[in-house]
N, C-alpha and C positions, 0 to 999 in steps of 0.2 A: 504493499499499501504505499509506503514512504518514498520508494524507488517512483511509482507512477506519478505522486504527487511532485517529486522533484522535476521529472520529467515536464510535467504540466507548467511547473513554474518557469522551467527555461523556455518554453515554447512561448509562454505569455510574455516572457522578458524580451525575447527576439521579435515577436511581432510588434511590441510597443515601441522598440526600438527601430524597427523597419518603419512604423507608421511615422515616428518623427523625424526620422531621414528623408521620408517622402514628403513631408513638409517643407524642410530646408530646400531640398533640391527643387520643389515647384517653386518656390518664393525666387531661387536664385536664377531660374530660368526665365520666370516673369518680371523681375525687376528691371526697370528702364524701359518696358514695352518693346523688349526685341523680338518677341513674338507673340501673336494674337492667341488668347488663352483658350478658344475654341479648336482652332488648330493644334495647339500644343495638347490637349486632351485627345484629339484624335490620332495625334503621334504616338502618344502614352498607350492608347488602346493598340494600335497597331503593332507597336513594338511587343507588347505583352502578347499578341497572337502570334506574331512571328517567334518570339521564345518557346513559346507552349505548343505550337503545330506540331513538333516532331513527338511530343508526348501521344497527341491524338494517333498520329500515323503509327507509331510504334504500337499502341495498345488497341489498335482496330479490331483485331480478330482475339482480343482476351475479354473485352467486357463490351457492354451495349453502353454507347454515348449517352449521356444525361444531357438532353437539351432542353432549357428552360428559356422562354422568352423574358418572363418576369423578372428572373436573376440579372439577365444580360442587361435588360432596361435599369435595373437600379445600381449595375456597375457602371453604366454610361451615364447615368445620372448623378452620380457621386463623382465621377472624373470631371464631368462639366462642369458642374456648380462649384467643386473644389479648386478648380483652376480659375474660374472666373471671380471667385471670392478672394483669392488672393494677390489679386490686382492692387487692392488698397489694404490688405491685412498684413501684418508682420508674422512671420513663421511661428513665433512662440504662441502669439495671440490666436492664431487660426488653428493650431493644434491643439489649445485647450479649449477652443469652441468646439471643435469636432470630438475630441475624447469624451467630453462632458456629454454632448448630444446622444454621441452613440451608447454610452453608458446609460442614460436616462430612458432611452429609446428602448433597449432591449430588457432593462429590469422590468419598465412598463408594461413590455410585451409578455413576460413571464408571468406577471400578477394576472394580467387579463387572461391567461392559460390556467391560472389556478395555482400556480408554484408561489411556495411562500417565502417571505421577505424575511431570511435569517440576518444573523449580525453583521456576517460579512456584506452581504447584499446590502444593506441598510447603510453601513458605513459607505460604501463605492457610492450609493445614491447621495447620500448627504454631502459627500466630498464633491461630486460632479454639480450638484445644483449651487454649492456654496461659491465653487469657482467661477462658475457662469455668472452667477448673481453680484459676485465681487467686482467682476470685469464690467459688468454693465450698470453698477450703480451711477447715480448721480453724483458729479463731483470726480468720479475715476476718470481717469484717460480711456474712455469708452472707445471701441473701434467703429468704424462707420456702421450705421444700422443695415444699410442694404447688404453689405459684405458679410455682417455678421448673420443676416437672416439666410443669404445664400450658403454660407458654411454650415447653417443649422439645417438646412435642406440636405446637403451633401452628407452630414453626419447620419441623418435619419434615413438616406437612401443605404447607406453602408450598413447601418444597422439591420435593415431590411433583407439586405442581401445575404448579411452572415446568418440570421435566424433561418432564411430560406435553404442555405446550404448545408443547416445541420443535419438534415436528412439524408445527405450524399453518404453512399457508400465508396465512393473513390474520389476524395477531395480533389487530387491532381487534375483527373480526366475532367471533373465538373468545371473546375476553374480554366481549364481550357477552352471548353466548349464555349463557356460565358465570355470570354475575351473575344473569340472569334464572332459571336452575335452580337456583341456591343460594339463591333466596328461600325456595321450599317447603321445604328442608332446615332453615333456620332457624326458620321459622314452625313445625314440628313440635318443635324444640327448645324453643321458646318455651311450647308448651303442655305438655311432659312435664316441662321443669325443676322445676316445683312452686315457683317462685320468686315472690317477692312484686313483681309487675310495677309498678313504680311510676317517676313521672317528677316531679321537683320543677321547677315551674314558674318559681320562685324562684330557682333555682339558675342555674349557667353555660347557655349556649345549647348545649345537648347536641344538638339537632337540626341547628344550624349547623354544629357539629363534626362530626356523622356526615355532612353533604353534603361539608363541604371534604375529609373522609377519603375519600369516594367520589371525588371528583375527583382526588386522587391516586392512590389504589388502582387506578382504571381504566386509568392510564397505566403503571404499574409492571409489569404483566405482560408488557406488548407492548414497551416501549421497548427491549429488549435483542434484539428478534427481527431 
């Protein structure tokens, strides 16, 4: 039992570190408007799909693929709103908002399914609510409301994606399928956004950031399975 708990603790720590690094890389890529956020999100999802495609091809005869449009939609929604929100948010502020909303959403979803609110979950919920409240209190250096709301939507989308994926029997294959299915959603958003789709070749390596984010994001949904 202790070995399983230690393994779970390590996986949680790795997921949280990857989550935080994901925020930092996204902020670095979008800082200075070197790339349009919807275009950056599309590149992120394309990179993730490219990284995970060999996994689907390798396992094509070993198991049935798990294609769920709802999970792909939540993944695309998270990626798009996450990037747009980070135009005006600091990396730390965005991560705090994202983590808090994910925690609150998942705990509330559990309560609605009849799960009990034990001491550990209660402490996590209190910390999440307190962190967001302190950040948004009048007089505090609050983030722009629109960006905060967008990050909140991104957090809720990630929570929904994670909750839906709990039933997967092959997390790696499910994640690969979700990234592939999320690409069309991002492409549609790319064309309907009406944004100036630009990429500054003299700015930071946005393509490199998107690939590094893809490598981390591909592991985050499945490491806790």
